[in-house]
ZAMARGU-4260 file (C-alpha; in steps of 0.2 Angstrom, whole numbers, plus 5000, padded with zeros to 4 digits):
<rodrens>
0) 5062/5192/5077 | 5046/5186/5086 | 5034/5177/5075 | 5016/5170/5076 | 5012/5153/5069
5) 4993/5153/5066 | 4985/5136/5062 | 4967/5130/5060 | 4960/5113/5059 | 4946/5107/5048
10) 4936/5091/5053 | 4918/5087/5054 | 4910/5072/5062 | 4902/5058/5052 | 4885/5056/5061
15) 4879/5038/5064 | 4861/5033/5063 | 4850/5024/5075 | 4855/5006/5073 | 4846/4993/5083
20) 4852/4975/5088 | 4840/4967/5076 | 4848/4977/5062 | 4864/4967/5064 | 4867/4956/5049
25) 4853/4965/5039 | 4858/4983/5037 | 4876/4987/5032 | 4874/5006/5030 | 4877/5015/5047
30) 4876/5034/5043 | 4863/5048/5045 | 4865/5056/5028 | 4852/5070/5032 | 4862/5075/5048
35) 4879/5074/5038 | 4872/5085/5024 | 4864/5098/5035 | 4878/5099/5048 | 4891/5101/5034
40) 4881/5115/5025 | 4878/5124/5042 | 4896/5124/5047 | 4901/5129/5029 | 4889/5144/5028
45) 4892/5150/5046 | 4910/5147/5047 | 4921/5139/5033 | 4916/5151/5019 | 4917/5167/5028
50) 4933/5162/5037 | 4942/5156/5022 | 4937/5171/5012 | 4944/5182/5026 | 4960/5172/5026
55) 4962/5174/5007 | 4959/5193/5009 | 4972/5195/5023 | 4985/5185/5012 | 4982/5196/4997
60) 4981/5213/5006 | 4997/5209/5016 | 5008/5207/5001 | 5014/5190/5007 | 5017/5195/5025
65) 5003/5186/5033 | 5005/5167/5034 | 4993/5153/5040 | 4993/5134/5041 | 4978/5122/5039
70) 4975/5104/5041 | 4960/5094/5035 | 4955/5076/5039 | 4952/5064/5025 | 4934/5061/5030
75) 4931/5080/5031 | 4937/5082/5013 | 4925/5068/5007 | 4911/5077/5015 | 4916/5094/5008
80) 4917/5087/4991 | 4900/5080/4992 | 4890/5093/5002 | 4901/5109/5001 | 4912/5110/4986
85) 4913/5129/4987 | 4924/5127/5002 | 4936/5116/4992 | 4936/5130/4979 | 4941/5143/4993
90) 4955/5131/4999 | 4962/5131/4982 | 4961/5150/4981 | 4970/5151/4998 | 4983/5139/4992
95) 4986/5150/4976 | 4991/5165/4987 | 5007/5156/4992 | 5003/5161/5010 | 4996/5145/5016
100) 5004/5128/5021 | 4994/5112/5022 | 4999/5100/5035 | 4996/5081/5036 | 4985/5072/5049
105) 4977/5055/5051 | 4964/5052/5037 | 4951/5047/5049 | 4954/5059/5063 | 4955/5044/5073
110) 4965/5036/5088 | 4975/5024/5078 | 4992/5031/5085 | 4986/5024/5102 | 4982/5007/5095
115) 4990/5000/5079 | 5006/5007/5071 | 5002/4999/5054 | 4985/5007/5054 | 4992/5024/5059
120) 5006/5023/5046 | 4994/5018/5032 | 4981/5032/5035 | 4994/5045/5037 | 5003/5041/5021
125) 4986/5040/5012 | 4982/5057/5019 | 4999/5064/5014 | 4996/5058/4996 | 4979/5066/4995
130) 4985/5083/5001 | 4999/5082/4988 | 4987/5078/4975 | 4975/5092/4979 | 4987/5106/4983
135) 5002/5101/4974 | 5014/5100/4989 | 5019/5086/5000 | 5016/5091/5018 | 5032/5092/5029
140) 5024/5095/5045 | 5012/5083/5054 | 4997/5086/5066 | 4989/5071/5075 | 4971/5070/5079
145) 4967/5083/5093 | 4986/5086/5094 | 4989/5069/5103 | 5008/5066/5105 | 5020/5055/5115
150) 5038/5051/5113 | 5033/5034/5104 | 5021/5043/5092 | 5035/5056/5088 | 5047/5043/5084
155) 5035/5035/5072 | 5030/5052/5064 | 5049/5055/5061 | 5051/5038/5053 | 5038/5044/5040
160) 5049/5058/5034 | 5041/5073/5043 | 5052/5087/5049 | 5040/5094/5062 | 5025/5091/5072
165) 5012/5101/5081 | 5007/5097/5099 | 5000/5104/5115 | 5010/5115/5127 | 5003/5106/5142
170) 5008/5112/5159 | 5010/5094/5166 | 5023/5091/5153 | 5032/5108/5151 | 5033/5112/5170
175) 5043/5128/5171 | 5047/5128/5152 | 5039/5140/5140 | 5029/5134/5124 | 5037/5149/5115
180) 5052/5139/5109 | 5056/5125/5097 | 5058/5108/5105 | 5062/5091/5098 | 5057/5073/5100
185) 5068/5063/5112 | 5067/5048/5101 | 5071/5057/5085 | 5080/5074/5086 | 5076/5077/5068
190) 5058/5080/5072 | 5055/5097/5079 | 5040/5101/5090 | 5029/5117/5090 | 5019/5118/5106
195) 5002/5127/5107 | 5000/5142/5118 | 4983/5136/5125 | 4979/5152/5134 | 4982/5164/5119
200) 4973/5151/5108 | 4958/5149/5119 | 4956/5167/5121 | 4951/5168/5103 | 4942/5151/5101
205) 4933/5149/5118 | 4932/5166/5127 | 4931/5180/5113 | 4913/5183/5114 | 4910/5179/5132
210) 4904/5196/5140 | 4908/5189/5158 | 4926/5187/5153 | 4938/5200/5162 | 4946/5204/5146
215) 4930/5207/5136 | 4929/5215/5123 | 4946/5209/5116 | 4954/5220/5102 | 4968/5216/5090
220) 4980/5229/5098 | 4977/5222/5115 | 4980/5204/5110 | 4996/5209/5100 | 5002/5218/5116
225) 5001/5203/5126 | 5012/5194/5114 | 5024/5209/5113 | 5027/5210/5132 | 5033/5192/5133
230) 5051/5189/5137 | 5062/5195/5122 | 5070/5178/5120 | 5053/5169/5118 | 5052/5170/5099
235) 5038/5158/5093 | 5020/5160/5098 | 5009/5145/5092 | 4991/5149/5091 | 4981/5133/5086
240) 4962/5131/5085 | 4948/5123/5075 | 4942/5134/5060 | 4924/5132/5065 | 4928/5142/5081
245) 4927/5157/5068 | 4908/5158/5066 | 4902/5143/5076 | 4910/5144/5094 | 4912/5163/5091
250) 4897/5169/5081 | 4901/5181/5066 | 4891/5194/5075 | 4904/5195/5089 | 4916/5203/5075
255) 4928/5189/5077 | 4933/5190/5058 | 4936/5209/5060 | 4947/5205/5075 | 4957/5193/5064
260) 4959/5205/5050 | 4967/5218/5061 | 4980/5206/5068 | 4993/5207/5054 | 4993/5226/5054
265) 4995/5227/5073 | 5008/5214/5073 | 5018/5223/5060 | 5018/5239/5070 | 5026/5229/5084
270) 5039/5221/5073 | 5030/5204/5074 | 5029/5193/5059 | 5019/5178/5054 | 5027/5161/5049
275) 5021/5144/5043 | 5027/5128/5053 | 5039/5123/5040 | 5047/5140/5040 | 5050/5139/5059
280) 5056/5121/5060 | 5068/5125/5045 | 5075/5142/5052 | 5075/5139/5071 | 5085/5127/5081
285) 5078/5117/5095 | 5082/5122/5113 | 5079/5106/5121 | 5071/5089/5119 | 5053/5086/5126
290) 5050/5071/5136 | 5032/5064/5135 | 5031/5046/5140 | 5012/5046/5141 | 5000/5053/5127
295) 4994/5071/5129 | 4981/5081/5119 | 4973/5098/5118 | 4956/5092/5125 | 4950/5096/5143
300) 4959/5102/5158 | 4969/5086/5159 | 4976/5088/5142 | 4977/5069/5140 | 4967/5055/5132
305) 4954/5052/5145 | 4940/5061/5135 | 4941/5046/5123 | 4947/5031/5134 | 4944/5037/5151
310) 4930/5024/5156 | 4926/5006/5154 | 4914/5009/5140 | 4926/5018/5129 | 4940/5006/5131
315) 4929/4991/5127 | 4923/4999/5111 | 4941/5005/5107 | 4948/4987/5110 | 4934/4979/5100
320) 4936/4990/5085 | 4955/4987/5084 | 4954/4969/5087 | 4950/4967/5068 | 4963/4980/5063
325) 4974/4967/5054 | 4960/4959/5045 | 4954/4976/5039 | 4972/4979/5033 | 4971/4964/5023
330) 4955/4969/5014 | 4953/4977/4998 | 4934/4980/4999 | 4931/4998/4997 | 4916/4999/5008
335) 4925/4990/5022 | 4939/5003/5021 | 4927/5018/5021 | 4917/5011/5036 | 4934/5008/5045
340) 4939/5026/5042 | 4922/5033/5049 | 4921/5021/5064 | 4938/5026/5069 | 4934/5044/5071
345) 4938/5050/5088 | 4921/5058/5091 | 4913/5041/5092 | 4922/5038/5108 | 4920/5056/5114
350) 4901/5054/5114 | 4904/5039/5127 | 4913/5050/5140 | 4906/5051/5158 | 4918/5065/5163
355) 4911/5081/5170 | 4921/5095/5163 | 4909/5109/5166 | 4907/5111/5147 | 4891/5106/5138
360) 4895/5092/5126 | 4884/5090/5111 | 4881/5071/5109 | 4870/5072/5094 | 4856/5059/5093
365) 4862/5051/5110 | 4854/5054/5127 | 4868/5048/5137 | 4886/5040/5136 | 4877/5023/5138
370) 4866/5026/5123 | 4881/5031/5113 | 4890/5015/5118 | 4875/5004/5114 | 4872/5011/5097
375) 4891/5011/5092 | 4893/4993/5098 | 4878/4987/5088 | 4886/4995/5072 | 4903/4988/5077
380) 4895/4970/5079 | 4888/4971/5061 | 4905/4978/5054 | 4915/4964/5063 | 4903/4951/5055
385) 4907/4958/5038 | 4926/4958/5041 | 4925/4940/5048 | 4915/4934/5032 | 4931/4940/5022
390) 4944/4933/5034 | 4936/4921/5046 | 4940/4920/5065 | 4946/4903/5063 | 4961/4910/5054
395) 4973/4911/5069 | 4984/4925/5074 | 5000/4916/5068 | 4993/4912/5051 | 4986/4930/5049
400) 5003/4937/5055 | 5011/4926/5042 | 5000/4934/5028 | 5004/4951/5034 | 5022/4948/5034
405) 5021/4941/5017 | 5012/4957/5011 | 5024/4968/5020 | 5039/4959/5012 | 5031/4960/4995
410) 5027/4979/4997 | 5045/4982/5002 | 5051/4972/4987 | 5040/4982/4976 | 5047/4998/4983
415) 5065/4993/4981 | 5061/4988/4963 | 5053/5005/4959 | 5068/5013/4966 | 5079/5003/4955
420) 5068/5006/4940 | 5069/5025/4944 | 5088/5024/4945 | 5090/5016/4928 | 5077/5027/4920
425) 5087/5042/4927 | 5103/5034/4920 | 5096/5031/4903 | 5089/5049/4902 | 5106/5055/4906
430) 5115/5045/4893 | 5102/5050/4880 | 5105/5068/4884 | 5124/5066/4883 | 5122/5057/4866
435) 5111/5071/4860 | 5123/5084/4865 | 5138/5075/4857 | 5127/5073/4841 | 5124/5092/4841
440) 5142/5096/4843 | 5146/5085/4828 | 5133/5094/4817 | 5140/5111/4823 | 5158/5105/4818
445) 5152/5099/4801 | 5143/5115/4798 | 5159/5125/4803 | 5170/5115/4791 | 5157/5117/4777
450) 5157/5136/4779 | 5176/5137/4780 | 5179/5127/4764 | 5172/5140/4751 | 5183/5153/4759
455) 5198/5143/4759 | 5195/5138/4740 | 5193/5157/4736 | 5209/5161/4745 | 5219/5148/4736
460) 5212/5153/4719 | 5216/5171/4723 | 5233/5167/4728 | 5236/5156/4712 | 5230/5170/4701
465) 5241/5182/4710 | 5256/5170/4707 | 5252/5168/4689 | 5252/5187/4687 | 5269/5189/4696
470) 5276/5176/4685 | 5270/5184/4669 | 5277/5201/4675 | 5294/5193/4678 | 5294/5185/4661
475) 5290/5202/4653 | 5305/5210/4662 | 5317/5197/4657 | 5312/5199/4639 | 5314/5218/4639
480) 5332/5216/4646 | 5337/5203/4633 | 5331/5215/4619
</rodrens>
């Protein structure tokens, strides 16, 4: 049976403030709080609140037939908790319907998967713990920032215990193959891959309200028809987009939410279902491995990483940031850690792009990519000075690596000890339960004996009395005969 996997991403940028060269060493706060608050409130009012309310309504009215998946970056969760807690409430309500699966992604929505394995692993596991704490379930499927994927990244994700991963159905990778099947990572066959159908996804997120589009206006029955006429053996239709597309990229006045609400009924009429990513990777087998030697993403026509690392400015900023990754990893300073998350966010590098994509890019406070680079590098200069004040540059790489190895070994030892403790606790609980069961049996047996004793005594007394009566009767008979 053909099924639709509908997925939305929630992430909002952290706006940096104007930071001059002379602020380095004097001002350690890098953010535009007003822009962050107004930006989050705007997207919450225009998109997140009405869109999530619609998804909740769809889940409840479908009787469990409608399914959807969401992922939320850690930095977005922080901003929502501060500026738009009503969105968090709706996320919990959607979770309570049982029709939504929450996926895991990097905490910072950054590019650590392209730079530093330890940083990537740490923030992914931190985000997984946060999602489990918030929504009660540990994510089984992973979604990297902007769907970035390569063979190496897939192997790393599989090593963290994930069963599936979302990525882009890029033409230069698939070739003649279709994105409407389940594939698997060539380095870890246990990791199944769900590939985005970029045309069907962009028809909603980019083209829906465009009156110059040949398919305008788009109705739900037409959209489902496009899916229905696909070859019968193509069973999985992956529609992935940002949640902000509903209300921001496509205004509510375009009836985008009414279109969305009509999809389940139109799909049901054609025998098409909705499934979560975990349901798909659990039930369906992979048809083939996917070979992706170089990272791909869902951004721009090239579907690669050139939007963030395509020019000298971007690579210089990127390399400078991750040059202190090991030192930040050693730090337990909360402010350092938070700044690290915010400075890693991919939009910081996107603002520096010099690509001409034909699509307008909102650079915020920046007039040009060079302006974005200058501002970011000023902030990074101050950040690196703070990091080096904790772990000086004269600590050479060999000594730093030794410290990191010691920390890693200690962490591994603690993990093993925790497993051992859990094992003995389980054994102790089992033995305690066995003792309680045995004690209960003894009590029951004693009670049974106590109940039987009075009955036995009564029976014996009765038999004794009857015997005496019989003896008495016999004596009387003998006496009569003698007479």
